KETIDREN-870413 format. One record per residue (C-alpha): residue in one letter; x, y, z. Coordinates in steps of 0.001 Angstrom, whole numbers, plus 500000, padded with zeros to 6 digits. Example, Ala and Ser with C-alpha at 12.3 -4.5 7.8 and 13.67 -1.06 7.14 Angstrom:
! residues 2
<'A'; <512300; 495500; 507800>>
<'S'; <513670; 498940; 507140>>
//
This chain:
! residues 87
<'X'; <519799; 492760; 544309>>
<'X'; <522234; 490026; 545607>>
<'X'; <523956; 487556; 543566>>
<'X'; <521552; 484760; 544087>>
<'X'; <518783; 486974; 542799>>
<'X'; <520615; 487997; 539722>>
<'X'; <521310; 484240; 538998>>
<'X'; <517823; 483267; 539442>>
<'X'; <516479; 486060; 537188>>
<'X'; <519185; 484920; 534589>>
<'X'; <518087; 481233; 534860>>
<'X'; <514341; 482163; 534708>>
<'X'; <514907; 484394; 531685>>
<'X'; <516938; 481725; 529917>>
<'X'; <514024; 479082; 530487>>
<'X'; <511434; 481622; 529521>>
<'X'; <513400; 482394; 526378>>
<'X'; <513948; 478744; 525517>>
<'X'; <510277; 477966; 526103>>
<'X'; <509453; 480998; 523820>>
<'X'; <511808; 479784; 520964>>
<'X'; <509994; 476419; 521180>>
<'X'; <506675; 477991; 521220>>
<'X'; <507457; 480296; 518239>>
<'X'; <508817; 477188; 516365>>
<'X'; <505768; 474777; 517009>>
<'X'; <503650; 473562; 514195>>
<'X'; <500678; 475628; 515526>>
<'X'; <502786; 478845; 515440>>
<'X'; <503918; 477992; 512041>>
<'X'; <500316; 477526; 510805>>
<'X'; <499459; 481110; 512294>>
<'X'; <502484; 482532; 510520>>
<'X'; <501423; 481061; 507323>>
<'X'; <497677; 482301; 507618>>
<'X'; <498981; 485683; 508452>>
<'X'; <501439; 485780; 505544>>
<'X'; <498692; 484378; 503188>>
<'X'; <496250; 487321; 504388>>
<'X'; <498974; 489939; 504039>>
<'X'; <499403; 488725; 500317>>
<'X'; <495758; 488927; 499719>>
<'X'; <495805; 492452; 501055>>
<'X'; <498617; 493336; 498936>>
<'X'; <496888; 492018; 495854>>
<'X'; <493761; 493993; 496680>>
<'X'; <495715; 497340; 497104>>
<'X'; <497576; 496750; 493907>>
<'X'; <494141; 496160; 492177>>
<'X'; <492829; 499355; 493652>>
<'X'; <495953; 501330; 492680>>
<'X'; <495560; 500123; 489109>>
<'X'; <491924; 501264; 489211>>
<'X'; <492920; 504689; 490486>>
<'X'; <495676; 505164; 487693>>
<'X'; <493275; 504099; 484917>>
<'X'; <490766; 506528; 486105>>
<'X'; <493435; 509246; 486473>>
<'X'; <494514; 508376; 482743>>
<'X'; <490773; 508867; 481742>>
<'X'; <490489; 512044; 483485>>
<'X'; <493609; 513382; 482129>>
<'X'; <492638; 512376; 478550>>
<'X'; <489180; 514080; 479123>>
<'X'; <490736; 517298; 480282>>
<'X'; <493115; 517420; 477377>>
<'X'; <490074; 517083; 474994>>
<'X'; <488235; 519919; 476903>>
<'X'; <491348; 522203; 476539>>
<'X'; <491703; 521259; 472808>>
<'X'; <488013; 521779; 472079>>
<'X'; <488186; 525168; 473973>>
<'X'; <491305; 526221; 472273>>
<'X'; <489804; 525397; 468694>>
<'X'; <486621; 527357; 469727>>
<'X'; <488720; 530351; 470699>>
<'X'; <490912; 530222; 467522>>
<'X'; <487548; 530018; 465504>>
<'X'; <486373; 533007; 467209>>
<'X'; <489590; 534970; 466804>>
<'X'; <489485; 534240; 463041>>
<'X'; <485896; 535335; 462817>>
<'X'; <486604; 538444; 464661>>
<'X'; <489549; 539170; 462123>>
<'X'; <487249; 538584; 459181>>
<'X'; <484679; 541065; 460370>>
<'X'; <487263; 543872; 460925>>
//
């Protein structure tokens, strides 16, 4: 590529970049960014709500599992004591 072609590419890129910055900084673009950010925040809030729900369910499951194990241990202990009394 000759020097004139390189200069033309440089000038074209500079103009395209300048136009891009103006486009990205326009009121319409800012409005789009604002709406996208608002949607992302709503999504984050929903995800956090879902995480809290899952954590609450896990806590309930854990409590139920502990209660089952405690009841089972008490039943086994009662059976052991009963077996000892019969011997």
